[in-house]
N, C-alpha and C positions, 0 to 999 in steps of 0.2 A: 433484599440486597442482590439476589441473583438477577432480578429484573434490571436493575440499574447497570450491572456489569454487561448484561446482554445488550442493552441500549448503547452503552459505550462502545462495545465491540462493533455494533452496527454502524455507529457514527464513524469509527475509524475505517471500516470497510468502505464507507462512502468517500472518505478522504483519499484512500488508495485508488479507488475507481476514478475519482476526479483527477488525481495526479496522472494516471495512465492516459486519460483523454487529453489533458493539457499537454502531455509530452508529445502528442501527435501533431500539435499546432504550434509549439514554441521551440525556439532554438535552445541548444543546450546551456547557453550562458545568458539567459534572459535576466534582465535587471528588474523585473516586475516584482514588487514586494509580495504580492499574494502567492505568486509561484514559489518564491524563496521561502515563505512561510510554510507552504504546503510541503516543500522538499524537506525542511527542518522537522516537520511533524512526522513524516513517513520514512525518512532515511534510516532512523535507528532500527526499524524492523526490516526494511527492504535490503539494506546493504549486506547484512550477513547471509541472507538467502541468496542474493545475487553472487556473492563470492563462492558459494557452494555449488551453484548451478553451472554446468558447462556452457560455453557460448553456443548459441542456437541461431545461426544465420543472421546475427545482428538484432534479434528480437529478445527483449527482456521479459523473461517468464516469471521473474520473482513476484510481481504483483498477483499473478494468478496463483502461485504456490502459497503466498501469504493469505490470500482470500480463502483458499480451500482450508488452510489451517485454522484460520479464525472462525470459519463456519463450523468446523469440527468441534472447536472449544465451545461455541454456543450450543450445539446439539447436546454435548456432554453436560453442560450446565442446566439445560432444560430437561 
């Protein structure tokens, strides 16, 4: 059971990394369905963290914070 949870966390980490990379190349109001789906999957975790972090020169550090948190959870489970 723990292995499945770790795999799901790893998959979600990949989605967050993909979203960060896509955000470098797409405009904020992209009409691409894949980008919208990626945003819908990752926003529930990223938005609360984004609201807690102070603005940092226009750089969104929430993916980094979430990735570190997810990695800690994986290490605790293993």
